[in-house]
C-alpha positions as CSV (number, residue, x, y, z in Angstrom):
1,M,16.5,79.6,-83.6
2,L,13.3,79.6,-84.8
3,Q,11.6,75.7,-85.0
4,Q,8.4,74.0,-86.4
5,L,6.4,72.7,-83.7
6,P,4.6,69.3,-83.7
7,A,1.1,69.3,-83.8
8,V,1.2,68.4,-80.0
9,G,3.3,71.1,-79.0
10,I,1.0,73.7,-80.8
11,L,-2.4,71.9,-79.1
12,L,-0.3,72.3,-75.2
13,I,1.1,75.9,-75.9
14,A,-3.0,76.9,-77.1
15,A,-4.2,75.0,-74.4
16,N,-2.3,77.0,-71.9
17,V,-2.5,80.5,-73.3
18,M,-6.4,79.9,-74.0
19,V,-6.9,79.1,-69.9
20,S,-4.5,81.6,-68.8
21,L,-6.0,84.4,-70.5
22,K,-9.1,83.4,-69.0
23,G,-7.9,83.2,-65.7
24,F,-6.5,86.6,-66.1
25,K,-10.1,88.2,-66.7
26,D,-12.1,85.6,-64.3
27,D,-10.8,85.7,-60.9
28,L,-13.4,83.3,-59.8
29,F,-12.5,80.6,-62.6
30,F,-8.8,81.5,-61.4
31,D,-9.8,80.4,-57.7
32,R,-11.9,77.7,-58.7
33,F,-8.7,75.9,-60.6
34,K,-5.9,77.1,-58.8
35,F,-3.9,74.8,-56.5
36,Q,-4.7,74.8,-53.0
37,I,-3.9,72.3,-50.5
38,E,-7.2,73.5,-48.0
39,S,-9.3,73.0,-51.3
40,I,-7.9,69.6,-52.5
41,K,-8.0,68.1,-48.9
42,N,-12.0,68.9,-49.4
43,G,-12.0,66.8,-52.6
44,E,-11.6,69.1,-55.2
45,Y,-9.2,67.4,-57.3
46,R,-9.5,69.4,-60.2
47,R,-6.8,71.5,-59.2
48,F,-4.1,68.8,-59.7
49,I,-5.0,69.7,-63.8
50,G,-6.2,72.9,-63.6
51,A,-3.6,74.7,-61.9
52,G,-1.1,73.6,-64.7
53,F,-2.7,75.7,-67.3
54,L,-3.3,78.6,-65.1
55,H,-0.4,81.4,-64.7
56,V,0.2,84.5,-62.3
57,N,0.7,86.4,-65.3
58,T,1.8,87.2,-69.0
59,T,5.5,86.9,-68.3
60,H,5.1,83.9,-65.9
61,L,3.0,82.4,-69.2
62,L,5.6,83.2,-71.7
63,F,8.3,82.0,-69.5
64,N,7.3,78.3,-69.4
65,M,5.6,78.3,-73.0
66,I,9.1,79.7,-74.5
67,T,10.8,77.2,-72.4
68,F,8.4,74.1,-73.7
69,Y,8.9,75.5,-77.0
70,F,12.4,74.7,-77.5
71,F,12.5,71.5,-75.5
72,V,9.2,69.6,-77.2
73,S,10.3,68.8,-80.7
74,I,13.2,67.2,-79.3
75,V,11.3,65.2,-77.1
76,V,8.8,64.5,-79.7
77,D,11.2,63.5,-82.5
78,A,12.7,61.2,-80.0
79,I,9.7,59.2,-78.3
80,G,6.5,60.6,-80.4
81,S,3.6,62.9,-80.0
82,F,1.6,60.4,-77.7
83,S,4.5,59.6,-75.5
84,L,5.1,63.3,-75.2
85,L,1.6,64.0,-74.5
86,L,1.5,61.3,-71.9
87,L,4.8,62.8,-70.4
88,Y,3.5,66.5,-70.1
89,F,0.4,65.4,-68.2
90,I,2.3,62.7,-65.8
91,S,5.2,65.3,-65.1
92,L,2.0,67.6,-64.3
93,L,0.2,65.5,-61.8
94,M,3.7,64.0,-59.8
95,G,4.7,67.8,-59.6
96,N,1.4,68.9,-58.2
97,F,1.0,65.8,-56.2
98,F,4.3,66.2,-54.8
99,A,3.6,69.5,-53.8
100,Y,0.7,68.3,-52.0
101,L,3.0,66.0,-50.0
102,F,5.7,68.9,-49.2
103,H,3.0,71.1,-48.6
104,Y,0.2,69.1,-46.6
105,K,0.9,70.8,-43.5
106,Q,0.1,74.6,-45.6
107,P,-3.2,74.6,-45.7
108,Y,-3.6,78.0,-47.5
109,Y,-0.6,77.2,-49.8
110,T,-1.4,77.7,-53.5
111,A,0.3,77.8,-57.1
112,V,-0.3,77.9,-60.4
113,G,1.8,77.0,-63.7
114,A,2.9,75.0,-66.0
115,S,6.3,74.6,-64.6
116,G,6.2,71.2,-63.3
117,A,4.9,69.5,-66.7
118,V,7.7,72.2,-68.5
119,T,10.4,71.0,-66.5
120,G,9.3,67.4,-67.4
121,V,9.9,68.0,-71.2
122,L,13.4,69.8,-70.3
123,F,14.3,66.6,-68.4
124,S,13.3,64.0,-70.6
125,A,15.2,66.4,-73.3
126,L,18.5,66.5,-71.1
127,L,18.4,62.4,-70.6
128,L,17.4,61.6,-74.2
129,Y,20.7,64.1,-75.3
130,P,22.8,64.3,-72.2
131,N,25.4,66.4,-74.2
132,L,23.0,68.7,-75.7
133,E,24.4,72.6,-74.7
134,L,21.9,75.4,-73.1
135,M,22.4,79.1,-73.7
136,L,20.8,80.4,-70.8
137,F,19.9,84.2,-70.9
138,F,22.4,85.4,-68.0
139,I,25.4,83.2,-68.9
140,P,26.7,83.9,-73.0
141,I,28.2,80.5,-73.4
142,P,26.8,77.4,-74.1
143,I,26.2,75.0,-70.9
144,P,26.2,71.4,-71.2
145,G,22.9,69.8,-70.7
146,Y,24.0,67.6,-67.8
147,L,25.8,70.7,-66.1
148,F,22.6,72.8,-66.1
149,G,20.6,69.6,-65.0
150,I,22.8,69.1,-61.9
151,G,22.6,72.6,-61.0
152,Y,18.9,72.9,-61.4
153,L,18.3,69.9,-59.2
154,L,20.7,71.4,-56.4
155,Y,18.9,74.7,-56.6
156,T,15.4,73.3,-56.8
157,L,16.6,71.1,-53.3
158,Y,17.8,74.4,-52.2
159,G,14.4,76.3,-52.7
160,M,12.7,73.2,-51.2
161,K,14.6,73.8,-48.1
162,A,14.5,77.3,-47.7
163,Q,11.0,78.3,-49.0
164,N,11.8,82.0,-49.0
165,D,10.4,82.7,-52.4
166,S,7.8,82.4,-54.6
167,I,8.8,79.7,-57.1
168,G,7.2,76.2,-57.0
169,H,10.4,74.4,-56.5
170,T,8.8,71.3,-55.1
171,A,6.4,71.5,-58.6
172,H,9.4,71.2,-60.5
173,F,11.4,68.8,-58.6
174,G,7.9,66.1,-58.8
175,G,7.7,67.1,-62.6
176,A,11.6,66.7,-63.1
177,V,11.4,63.3,-61.6
178,G,8.0,62.5,-63.6
179,G,9.7,63.4,-67.2
180,I,13.0,60.9,-66.7
181,L,10.5,58.1,-65.5
182,V,8.6,58.4,-68.4
183,T,11.6,58.9,-70.7
184,L,12.5,55.7,-69.1
185,F,9.3,54.0,-70.1
186,F,9.6,54.7,-73.4
187,D,13.8,54.8,-74.0
188,F,15.1,52.4,-71.9
189,E,18.5,53.0,-73.7
190,V,19.0,56.1,-71.9
191,V,19.9,54.4,-68.7
192,F,23.2,53.4,-70.6
193,N,23.4,57.0,-72.0
194,S,23.0,58.8,-69.3
195,Q,24.4,57.8,-66.2
196,L,25.5,60.7,-64.8
197,M,22.0,62.5,-64.8
198,L,20.4,59.6,-63.6
199,G,22.9,59.2,-60.9
200,V,22.6,62.6,-59.6
201,L,18.6,62.6,-59.7
202,T,18.4,59.6,-57.6
203,L,20.3,60.8,-55.1
204,T,18.6,64.4,-55.1
205,V,15.4,62.0,-55.1
206,L,16.7,60.4,-51.6
207,I,17.5,64.0,-50.2
208,A,14.3,65.5,-51.1
209,G,12.5,61.9,-50.0
210,F,14.5,63.4,-46.5
211,F,12.7,66.9,-46.4
212,L,9.3,65.1,-47.0
213,Y,10.1,62.9,-44.0
214,R,11.3,65.7,-41.7
215,N,8.3,67.9,-43.0
216,K,5.7,65.2,-41.6
């Protein structure tokens, strides 16, 4: 169902589209802002933000922006536009920072995409409305939001451990944590309404911390 986007949602989608289109056509621009461990170690901290507005191709961009489109209004209605903007950038930074820590020993590890920020918005919506039902492309029946959240976190942990695909699982995980922490800051009542989601998140954070420790 089509919905009216808040101004902050339009602004963020426009920024992602413009920067990504620039990156599609300009390899030097893409290389200057993509997330890369070795470059960040050398002080190129702009990559923590810049990489979040670049995408590999149109499909990658569309997937992230469509996901963002479906959840941004839910979060804005609950906590407001300015809070959403903070949540978006904090989730983006936490996702990339966690990826930096996790892949620290892989100097040529690279990544791009708004996935960390978008995952933060998604998990904020799931925390605010744990009974929200989601319809996935490959599963034609509604799935309760809390079940999706649990499954997504478990899949993300598996992806972090296996490291056998090109998906930025670490950024997704860090983004989810960022989205939930910011949501708790702006609406602490979710502690009482979303105990299952918070409990699962706490457990997965501990497991992720173990993986991070093992990677040292």
